[in-house]
C-alpha positions in Angstrom: 0.0 0.0 0.0 1.2 3.5 -0.7 0.4 6.7 1.1 0.7 9.7 -1.2 0.9 13.3 0.2 -0.8 16.0 -1.9 -0.5 19.1 0.4 1.9 20.9 2.7 5.6 20.2 3.4 5.4 16.5 2.1 3.5 17.3 -1.1 4.6 14.9 -3.8 6.2 12.5 -1.4 5.0 9.0 -0.6 5.4 6.1 1.9 5.4 2.4 0.9 3.9 -0.1 3.3 4.1 -3.9 2.8 2.6 -6.6 5.0 -0.4 -8.6 6.0 -3.5 -6.5 6.9 -5.8 -9.1 8.4 -9.1 -7.4 9.1 -10.0 -9.9 11.9 -7.1 -8.7 14.1 -7.8 -5.8 16.4 -4.5 -4.1 15.7 -2.3 -4.9 12.7 1.3 -3.9 12.4 3.0 -3.5 9.0 6.5 -2.3 8.1 7.2 0.9 6.2 9.7 -0.3 3.6 10.6 2.9 1.9 9.2 6.0 0.2 9.9 8.8 -2.3 10.6 12.5 -2.1 11.2 13.6 1.4 10.6 10.0 2.6 13.4 8.4 0.5 15.0 5.6 2.5 12.2 5.9 5.1 11.8 3.1 7.7 9.2 2.5 10.3 5.9 0.8 10.9 2.2 1.3 10.7 -0.5 0.3 13.1 -4.0 -0.2 11.6 -7.2 -0.4 13.6 -10.6 -1.0 12.2 -13.0 1.6 13.6 -16.1 0.6 11.7 -16.9 -2.4 9.5 -20.2 -3.0 7.6 -20.1 -6.5 6.3 -23.3 -5.9 4.2 -21.9 -3.0 2.1 -18.3 -4.0 2.6 -17.4 -0.5 3.8 -14.8 0.1 6.5 -13.2 3.0 8.4 -9.6 2.1 9.3 -7.3 4.3 11.4 -3.6 4.2 10.4 -1.0 5.4 12.8 2.3 5.8 11.1 5.7 5.9 12.9 8.5 6.7 10.5 12.2 7.8 10.4 13.5 9.6 7.4 16.4 11.8 6.4 
């Protein structure tokens, strides 16, 4: 998954996240494996939490907390 920034200081930069995102777990942790722009050589992790899940419509609200080190 990629997070792309379109405003502010990080406009045009992105973070790359790779890992298993199992919706049945309360908190999922996935590594930040790199990025572009100001996040080149970024390392860190993401914690994902499902806030709302509607199995009928397959809609979900997921909170992503990103912890990253970059140069």
